[in-house]
C-alpha positions in Angstrom: -31.0 14.5 22.8 -29.7 17.6 23.2 -26.9 16.5 25.3 -25.4 13.4 23.9 -22.5 12.9 26.7 -22.8 9.6 28.6 -20.5 7.4 30.6 -18.8 4.6 29.1 -21.0 2.1 31.0 -24.0 3.6 30.0 -22.8 3.9 26.1 -21.9 -0.2 25.9 -25.3 -0.8 27.7 -27.1 -0.4 24.4 -25.3 -3.2 22.9 -27.5 -6.2 22.9 -26.8 -10.0 22.4 -26.7 -11.1 18.8 -25.6 -7.7 17.8 -23.2 -6.9 15.0 -20.7 -4.4 16.1 -18.2 -2.5 13.9 -15.0 -1.5 15.8 -12.8 1.2 14.3 -8.9 1.3 14.8 -5.7 0.8 12.9 -3.2 -0.9 15.4 -3.7 1.8 18.2 -4.7 4.8 15.9 -8.5 5.4 16.2 -9.0 2.6 18.4 -12.0 3.2 21.0 -10.1 1.6 24.0 -12.5 3.3 26.7 -15.5 1.7 25.0 -13.7 -1.6 24.6 -12.7 -1.7 28.5 -16.3 -0.9 29.3 -17.8 -3.8 27.2 -15.4 -6.3 28.6 -16.2 -5.1 32.4 -19.9 -5.4 31.5 -19.5 -9.0 30.2 -17.2 -10.1 33.1 -19.7 -8.8 35.5 -23.1 -9.7 33.9 -22.4 -12.3 31.2 -24.0 -9.8 28.5 -23.9 -9.1 25.9 -23.3 -12.6 24.1 -22.9 -13.9 20.6 -21.7 -10.6 19.1 -20.4 -10.4 15.4 -17.3 -8.2 15.4 -16.5 -6.4 12.1 -13.0 -4.6 11.8 -11.1 -3.6 8.9 -7.6 -3.3 10.1 -6.5 -4.8 13.5 -7.4 -2.6 16.4 -5.0 -3.9 18.8 -1.3 -3.9 20.0 -0.6 -7.6 19.9 -1.0 -8.1 23.7 -3.8 -6.9 25.8 -5.3 -3.7 24.0 -7.8 -3.0 21.3 -9.9 -6.2 20.3 -7.9 -8.5 22.5 -9.8 -6.7 25.5 -13.1 -8.6 24.5 -11.7 -11.8 22.9 -14.0 -14.2 25.0 -16.0 -17.1 23.7 -19.5 -16.4 24.4 -19.1 -12.6 24.0 -18.1 -13.3 20.4 -19.9 -15.7 18.1 -18.4 -14.3 14.7 -15.6 -12.3 13.6 -15.1 -10.6 10.3 -11.7 -8.8 9.9 -9.1 -7.6 7.5 -6.2 -8.2 9.8 -5.5 -10.5 12.7 -1.9 -10.2 13.6 -2.3 -7.7 16.3 -5.4 -9.3 18.0 -3.8 -12.5 18.9 -6.3 -13.4 21.7 -9.1 -13.2 19.0 -7.2 -15.1 16.4 -6.8 -17.9 18.9 -10.5 -18.3 19.4 -10.8 -18.7 15.6 -7.8 -21.0 15.2 -9.3 -23.1 18.0 -12.6 -23.2 16.2 -14.3 -21.6 19.1 -15.8 -18.9 16.8 -16.9 -18.3 13.3 -14.2 -16.1 11.7 -13.5 -14.7 8.2 -10.5 -12.8 6.7 -11.5 -10.5 4.0 -9.4 -7.8 2.4 -9.1 -4.8 4.6 -9.7 -2.5 1.7 -12.9 -4.5 0.8 -14.2 -4.4 4.2 -13.5 -0.5 4.5 -15.2 0.0 1.3 -18.2 -2.3 2.1 -19.3 0.2 4.9 -20.4 2.4 2.1 -22.4 -0.1 0.2 -24.1 -1.1 3.5 -24.9 2.7 4.1 -26.5 2.9 0.5 -28.5 -0.3 0.8 -26.6 -2.2 -2.1 -26.2 -5.9 -2.4 -22.5 -5.5 -1.5 -19.3 -4.6 -3.0 -18.4 -5.9 -6.3 -14.3 -6.0 -6.9 -11.8 -7.8 -8.6 -9.7 -7.9 -5.5 -9.2 -11.4 -4.0 -9.7 -13.2 -7.3 -7.6 -16.4 -7.2 -6.4 -15.9 -3.5 -7.9 -17.7 -0.5 -10.8 -15.1 -0.5 -12.2 -16.6 -3.8 -15.0 -18.9 -3.1 -13.2 -21.2 -5.3 -10.8 -21.6 -2.6 -11.7 -20.6 0.9 -14.2 -17.7 0.4 -12.3 -16.1 3.2 -13.4 -18.7 6.0 -10.8 -19.6 8.5 -12.0 -22.6 10.3 -14.6 -25.7 9.9 -17.1 -23.9 12.1 -17.3 -21.0 9.6 -19.9 -22.1 6.8 -21.8 -19.1 5.4 -20.8 -17.6 2.2 -19.9 -14.2 2.5 -18.1 -13.8 -0.8 -19.7 -14.8 -4.2 -18.3 -15.2 -7.8 -19.8 -13.1 -10.4 -19.3 -12.8 -14.0 -20.1 -9.3 -15.5 -19.4 -8.5 -19.2 -17.5 -11.7 -19.7 -15.1 -10.8 -16.4 -14.9 -12.4 -13.1 -15.6 -10.3 -10.0 -16.2 -11.1 -6.4 -19.5 -9.8 -4.5 -18.6 -9.0 -1.0 -22.2 -9.2 0.5 -23.6 -6.7 2.6 -25.1 -7.0 6.2 -26.7 -4.7 8.7 -24.6 -3.3 11.3 -26.3 -2.7 14.8 -23.6 -0.9 16.7 -20.6 1.2 15.5 -17.8 2.2 18.0 -15.6 5.0 16.5 -13.1 7.7 17.7 -12.6 11.2 17.4 -10.9 14.1 19.1 -13.5 16.7 20.0 -17.4 16.1 20.2 -19.8 19.0 20.9 -23.0 18.2 23.0 -25.0 17.5 19.8 -22.5 14.9 18.8 -20.6 16.5 16.1 -17.1 15.1 15.9 -13.9 16.5 14.7 -10.3 14.7 14.5 -8.0 17.4 14.5 -5.4 15.3 17.0 -6.0 11.9 15.4 -3.2 10.6 13.1 -5.8 9.0 10.9 -9.7 9.5 10.1 -10.3 6.0 8.9 -13.7 4.9 8.1 -15.6 6.7 10.9 -17.9 8.5 8.7 -18.6 5.5 6.6 -19.0 3.3 9.4 -21.3 5.6 11.2 -23.5 6.1 7.8 -23.7 2.2 7.4 -24.8 2.0 11.1 -27.5 4.5 11.1 -29.0 3.4 7.9 -29.1 -0.3 9.4 -31.2 1.3 12.2 -28.4 1.0 14.6 -26.5 3.1 17.2 -23.2 5.1 16.9 -21.0 5.5 19.8 -18.0 7.7 19.7 -15.0 8.1 22.2 -13.6 11.5 22.3 -10.6 13.4 24.6 -12.6 16.7 25.0 -16.0 18.0 24.9 -17.0 21.7 23.3 -20.2 23.4 23.4 -22.9 22.9 20.7 -22.2 25.1 17.8 -18.6 25.9 18.7 -16.9 23.7 16.1 -15.6 24.7 12.7 -18.4 23.0 10.4 -15.6 22.3 7.9 -13.6 20.3 10.4 -16.4 18.0 11.5 -15.7 14.7 10.2 -18.9 12.8 11.5 -22.0 15.1 11.8 -24.0 14.7 15.1 -27.1 13.4 13.2 -25.2 10.1 12.6 -23.8 9.9 16.4 -26.2 8.6 19.4 -23.8 9.1 22.4 -20.5 10.3 23.2 -18.1 9.1 25.8 -15.3 11.2 27.3 -12.0 8.8 27.5 -9.5 8.6 30.0 -6.4 10.0 28.2 -4.5 7.0 29.0 -7.0 5.0 27.0 -6.9 7.6 24.1 -3.4 7.8 23.0 -2.6 8.9 19.5 -1.0 5.7 18.7 -0.1 2.9 21.2 3.5 4.1 21.1 3.0 7.8 21.7 0.5 9.9 23.6 0.5 12.6 21.0 2.8 13.6 18.2 1.9 16.9 16.2 3.8 15.6 13.3 1.4 12.8 12.9 -1.5 14.7 12.8 -0.4 17.7 10.6 -0.3 20.2 13.6 3.7 20.6 13.2 6.3 19.7 10.7 9.4 18.2 12.3 12.9 18.2 10.4 13.6 15.0 8.6 17.3 14.9 8.8 17.6 12.9 11.9 16.0 9.6 10.6 18.3 6.9 12.0 20.7 5.3 9.5 20.1 1.5 9.2 23.0 -0.7 10.0 24.6 -2.6 7.2 22.9 -5.9 7.6 20.5 -8.1 5.6 17.5 -5.8 6.3 19.4 -2.9 4.9 20.7 -4.9 1.7 17.1 -5.7 1.1 15.7 -2.5 1.6 18.3 -0.8 -0.6 17.5 -3.4 -3.5 13.7 -2.5 -3.0 14.4 1.2 -2.9 16.1 0.9 -6.4 12.8 0.4 -7.9 11.5 3.5 -6.4 9.8 5.5 -9.3 10.9 9.3 -9.5 7.6 11.3 -9.4 5.6 8.1 -8.5 3.2 7.2 -5.5 4.4 4.1 -3.4 3.1 2.0 -0.6 5.5 0.4 1.9 4.2 -2.3 3.9 4.9 -3.2 7.6 8.0 -5.0 8.7 10.8 -5.3 6.2 9.5 -2.9 3.6 9.8 0.0 6.4 13.4 -0.1 5.9 12.9 1.4 2.4 11.8 4.7 3.7 14.8 4.7 6.1 17.1 4.1 3.0 15.4 6.9 0.9 15.8 9.4 3.7 19.5 8.5 4.2 20.0 8.7 0.4 18.0 12.1 0.3 15.6 10.5 -2.4 12.3 11.1 -0.4 11.7 14.3 -2.2 11.2 12.4 -5.4 8.4 10.0 -4.4 5.2 10.2 -2.7 5.0 7.6 0.0 1.6 6.5 1.1 0.1 4.2 3.8 -3.3 2.3 3.4 -5.2 3.8 6.3 -5.1 7.1 4.3 -1.8 8.7 4.7 -0.4 10.5 1.6 3.0 12.0 1.7 5.6 12.2 4.5 7.6 9.5 5.9 5.4 6.4 7.0 6.0 5.0 10.5 6.5 1.3 11.7 6.0 -0.6 14.7 3.1 0.6 16.9 3.2 3.7 14.9 2.3 2.0 11.8 -0.4 3.8 9.8 0.9 7.4 10.9 3.1 9.3 9.0 5.6 12.1 9.9 4.7 15.5 8.1 2.0 14.0 5.9 0.7 16.0 3.0 -2.8 14.7 3.2 -4.8 12.5 5.3 -7.9 11.1 3.8 -10.5 8.5 4.6 -9.3 4.7 4.3 -12.0 3.5 1.9 -10.9 6.6 -0.3 -7.2 5.5 -0.1 -8.3 1.9 -1.2 -10.5 3.3 -4.2 -7.2 5.0 -5.3 -5.3 1.6 -4.8 -7.7 -0.6 -6.4 -7.8 1.6 -9.4 -4.2 1.7 -10.2 -3.1 4.6 -8.5 0.0 3.0 -7.0 3.2 3.0 -9.1 5.0 0.8 -6.8 4.3 -1.3 -3.8 6.8 -2.8 -1.5 5.4 -5.5 0.6 6.5 -8.3 3.0 7.7 -11.6 1.7 6.7 -14.7 4.2 6.3 -17.6 1.8 6.4 -18.1 -1.8 6.0 -21.2 -4.1 6.9 -22.2 -7.6 4.1 -20.3 -9.2 5.1 -17.3 -7.4 2.2 -17.3 -5.2 2.7 -15.8 -1.8 1.3 -16.3 1.8 1.5 -13.6 4.3 -2.0 -14.5 6.0 -1.8 -18.0 7.6 0.8 -20.5 8.7 -0.6 -23.7 10.4 -2.2 -22.5 13.4 -0.6 -19.0 13.4 -3.1 -16.4 11.7 -1.8 -13.1 10.6 -4.5 -12.2 8.2 -4.0 -10.2 4.8 -4.8 -6.6 5.9 -4.5 -4.5 3.0 -2.0 -6.9 1.2 -4.5 -8.2 -1.3 -5.7 -5.0 -2.6 -2.2 -3.5 -2.8 -0.5 -6.4 -4.2 -3.1 -7.0 -7.0 -3.3 -3.6 -8.2 0.1 -1.9 -7.9 1.7 -1.4 -11.3 4.9 -2.8 -10.0 5.4 -4.8 -6.9 8.2 -5.8 -4.8 8.2 -8.4 -2.3 10.8 -8.1 0.2 12.2 -10.5 2.8 14.9 -12.7 4.0 15.5 -16.0 1.9 15.3 -18.4 5.0 13.8 -17.6 8.3 14.6 -18.8 12.0 18.4 -18.2 12.7 19.4 -16.6 9.5 22.9 -14.8 10.2 24.8 -13.2 7.4 27.8 -11.0 7.2 28.3 -8.0 4.7 32.0 -7.6 4.0 33.8 -5.5 1.5 31.1 -5.5 -1.1 30.1 -9.3 -0.7 27.5 -11.3 1.3 28.4 -14.3 3.4 26.1 -16.7 4.9 27.3 -17.3 8.6 24.3 -19.4 9.7 21.5 -20.5 7.5 17.9 -20.0 8.6 16.1 -23.3 9.7 12.8 -22.6 7.8 12.5 -22.4 4.0 10.5 -19.6 2.7 10.7 -20.6 -1.1 8.6 -23.9 -1.0 6.8 -25.9 -3.6 3.2 -24.8 -2.6 2.0 -22.2 -0.1 -0.9 -23.1 2.0 -2.7 -19.8 1.8 -2.7 -17.7 -1.5 -2.6 -14.2 -0.5 -1.0 -13.0 -3.7 -1.5 -15.0 -6.8 1.6 -15.4 -9.0 -0.1 -16.8 -11.8 -2.8 -14.0 -12.2 0.3 -11.6 -12.1 1.9 -13.7 -14.8 -1.4 -13.5 -16.9 -1.8 -9.5 -16.6 1.8 -8.9 -17.1 2.4 -7.2 -13.7 5.7 -6.5 -13.1 6.8 -8.6 -9.7 10.2 -9.0 -8.2 10.9 -11.0 -5.2 13.9 -9.2 -3.3 16.1 -11.2 -0.6 19.4 -10.4 0.8 21.2 -13.1 -1.5 19.1 -13.0 -4.7 16.2 -11.5 -6.6 13.4 -13.3 -8.4 11.3 -12.2 -11.1 7.8 -13.4 -12.0 7.7 -13.9 -15.7 5.0 -15.3 -18.0 6.8 -18.6 -18.0 7.2 -18.7 -14.2 9.8 -17.8 -11.4 13.1 -16.7 -12.8 16.2 -16.2 -10.8 17.2 -12.7 -12.1 20.1 -11.5 -9.7 22.4 -13.1 -7.3 24.5 -11.4 -4.7 28.4 -11.1 -4.9 30.0 -13.8 -2.8 26.7 -16.2 -3.2 27.0 -19.5 -4.9 23.8 -20.4 -6.7 23.6 -24.2 -6.0 25.2 -24.1 -2.4 23.3 -20.8 -1.0 20.1 -20.7 -3.0 19.0 -23.8 -4.8 19.8 -26.0 -1.8 17.2 -24.2 0.3 14.5 -23.9 -2.1 11.5 -26.4 -2.6 11.7 -25.9 -6.4 13.9 -25.0 -9.3 13.5 -21.6 -10.7 14.1 -20.5 -14.3 18.0 -19.8 -14.6 19.3 -17.7 -17.5 22.5 -16.0 -16.8 21.2 -14.0 -13.7 23.0 -10.7 -13.3 25.1 -9.7 -10.3 23.4 -7.7 -7.7 24.9 -4.1 -7.5 27.9 -4.2 -5.3 26.9 -0.9 -4.0 24.3 -2.7 -2.0 26.9 -4.4 0.2 29.2 -1.3 1.1 28.9 1.0 4.0 28.7 4.3 2.5 25.6 5.9 0.6 24.9 4.4 -2.8 24.4 7.6 -4.5 20.7 6.8 -5.2 19.8 10.3 -6.3 22.0 9.9 -9.3 20.9 6.4 -9.7 17.1 7.0 -9.6 17.4 10.6 -11.4 19.7 9.6 -14.1 21.7 12.8 -14.1 23.4 11.1 -17.1 20.5 10.6 -19.8 22.8 7.9 -21.6 20.7 5.0 -20.3 17.4 6.8 -20.9 18.2 6.6 -24.7 17.9 3.9 -26.8 17.7 3.1 -30.5 15.8 0.0 -32.2 17.6 -0.4 -35.6 14.8 -2.8 -37.0 12.1 0.0 -36.6 14.7 2.8 -37.0 13.2 4.4 -33.9 14.6 6.1 -30.9 13.1 5.7 -27.4 13.7 8.5 -24.8 12.6 7.9 -21.4 11.9 11.0 -19.3 10.3 9.2 -16.7 11.0 10.8 -13.2 13.2 13.3 -14.7 13.1 16.9 -13.4 14.2 19.8 -15.5 15.0 22.7 -13.2 17.5 24.8 -15.0 19.0 25.7 -18.5 21.9 23.6 -17.7 19.3 20.6 -17.4 18.0 21.4 -21.0 21.1 21.9 -22.4 22.1 18.4 -20.9 19.0 17.0 -22.7 19.9 18.6 -26.1 23.6 17.4 -25.9 22.8 13.6 -24.9 20.0 13.4 -27.7 21.9 15.2 -30.4 24.9 13.0 -29.8 23.0 10.0 -30.3 21.2 11.4 -33.4 24.4 12.2 -35.1 25.8 8.8 -34.4 22.9 7.2 -36.1 23.6 9.5 -39.0 20.1 10.1 -40.3 16.6 11.2 -39.6 14.7 8.8 -37.2 11.3 8.2 -35.7 11.2 9.0 -31.9 8.9 8.0 -29.0 9.1 9.8 -25.7 7.9 8.7 -22.3 6.9 11.8 -20.1 5.3 9.8 -17.3 6.4 11.5 -14.0 8.2 14.3 -15.9 8.5 17.7 -14.0 9.3 20.8 -15.9 9.8 24.0 -14.0 8.0 27.0 -15.4 11.0 29.3 -15.6 12.7 27.0 -18.0 9.6 25.8 -20.0 10.1 28.1 -23.0 13.7 27.0 -23.2 12.7 23.4 -22.9 10.1 23.4 -25.9 12.6 25.6 -28.0 15.2 22.9 -27.6 12.5 20.1 -28.5 11.6 22.1 -31.8 15.3 22.3 -32.7 15.6 18.6 -32.3 12.5 17.6 -34.1 13.1 19.9 -37.1 16.8 18.8 -37.4 16.7 15.1 -36.6 13.4 13.5 -36.6 11.1 12.1 -39.3 8.2 11.9 -36.7 7.6 12.0 -33.1 4.9 10.7 -30.6 4.9 11.2 -26.8 3.0 9.6 -24.1 2.1 10.2 -20.3 -0.4 9.0 -18.0 -0.9 12.6 -16.8 -3.8 14.3 -18.3 -2.4 17.7 -17.1 1.1 16.9 -18.9 -0.6 15.8 -22.1 -2.6 19.0 -22.3 0.5 21.1 -21.7 2.7 19.0 -24.1 -0.1 19.5 -26.8 -0.4 23.1 -26.4 3.3 24.0 -26.4 4.1 21.8 -29.2 1.1 23.3 -31.2 2.3 26.8 -30.4 5.6 26.0 -32.1 3.8 24.4 -35.3 4.8 21.0 -34.3 2.3 18.1 -34.5 1.0 17.4 -30.9 0.9 13.6 -31.1 0.6 12.9 -27.4 -1.0 9.6 -26.0 -1.8 8.2 -22.7 0.1 5.0 -23.2 3.1 3.4 -24.8 1.0 1.0 -26.9 -0.9 4.0 -28.3 2.3 6.0 -29.1 3.9 2.8 -30.9 0.7 2.3 -32.7 0.6 5.9 -34.2 4.2 5.6 -35.1 3.8 2.2 -36.9 1.0 3.7 -38.7 3.0 6.8 -39.8 6.0 4.6 -41.2 3.5 2.0 -42.9 2.2 5.0 -44.9 5.5 6.2 -46.2 
């Protein structure tokens, strides 16, 4: 076809009964409502098509009537395979009433599976989902008794367990873009996200299926910049020009140029959160922000972390991300969730999950719905209420540090924050810390075995998942452990002299988080192990901008070395360390001075390949042995070898 522009009715007429239909969208971003409206109209008027299988990574819907809620009819849908169900309640009701076959698989795995379908592989092999409800030894992602086919298989490869998410053909893909030319080339310049449009189109075309794209404007063939084309015309069968009411950038706004990178807006007008339980939780979670690190913030309670970081003026020190592909800027919440103000980059959703699954996140702050004595967390299914896991499983399982944030109880909780203390005015009716969760979305046991750092942050206390179990780590000032914590739990945690939560969390003025995170005083960054005769210096997230910063480092380290009174071994952490080029020579001259005067030997480590290269070259230039490693254990092993050789 030279001209692929058709009406919505003509486009959905190609969908046949029994087809597997992939539907794009993340809440309202990229959701092809014009096509879904036409599909609903066709079914209501003709009873066709029937028995469709719907595939969706995120939840294309608003929680009321839009997105997939429009086509949630028994008869029209036979099976649904989704990552998140919370915003498609009409569809989830069909699943919970056992009227359709229903699966909940990790959002990231569905997103990545499109590529495996396109390449005609057996499926996606991943460790994501092990020991959760997706594991076939539990539910295999099946949501009701009607659902029996196994879509997930347990494999053992090289002695390690993996899950195989089985591939299947896709007959029709419904996607969305901004501009299409008459040959079907698609650009997305006004979209807040690109999602999986390209991967889903490839999967469908290579399955022998049809790709339908909804757009807001049409261009002449050959007039689009080839480098801006996100889905080439050879993968698109027909294009539908949408009514702009059915093509909003998000379900909350018609268009915001700061979401799509067309403009940048000032960030000094972010609303300050009122001092309540939500802000206390967000503040405590924000104390875990890793300077220089990459962070994911989940929907709901974790959204407050971005507002706190903006108020405390520390957003510049971290890179916030959102799972559909946003990197940098300030991720949004509510019906704008998935978008970000002033993003640095927007990549495909499946690529974002490649980064997440491979350990790219230094920290994830996710919601806390229900937790048990093993540290397992359920955010996906509560009796007859189906929320779905979304990206929670991918993110929680693979982040280096995980903070699970939420109120201690639910349903009527009222607290008062007075003069640096917390007071429970009215306790919530529902316990969230129970003996055993009904749906395991996050495996606390697996985290304990792998040594993942996991905190459970509430307004009144903080728990830590240790190898031994759930430990009460911190308690808010004004809170009685027996009366306010243990009396409202379904299990007894490990209690070993818990610390007091920082009083600044409960005061109205800003906490001074820049100083807390960046450590403008280096005192707490330097420690000495007398048994090993080794000093540890932690430069993680530290930014050396001026000669004054260099002099500060020298004074702090030299003061500690003089107090020790003899030469020592030194191990230095350079993860997330930033050194401005203007003071680079001064900094390394200072390092040379300290090493020649106070150290017997030194090893350094950082996960940044660039920083290892820079450190190695700069040290070698000054005739210092460039012992620079990737991890702390490697640096420690080298130091132990040096000391044993003496």
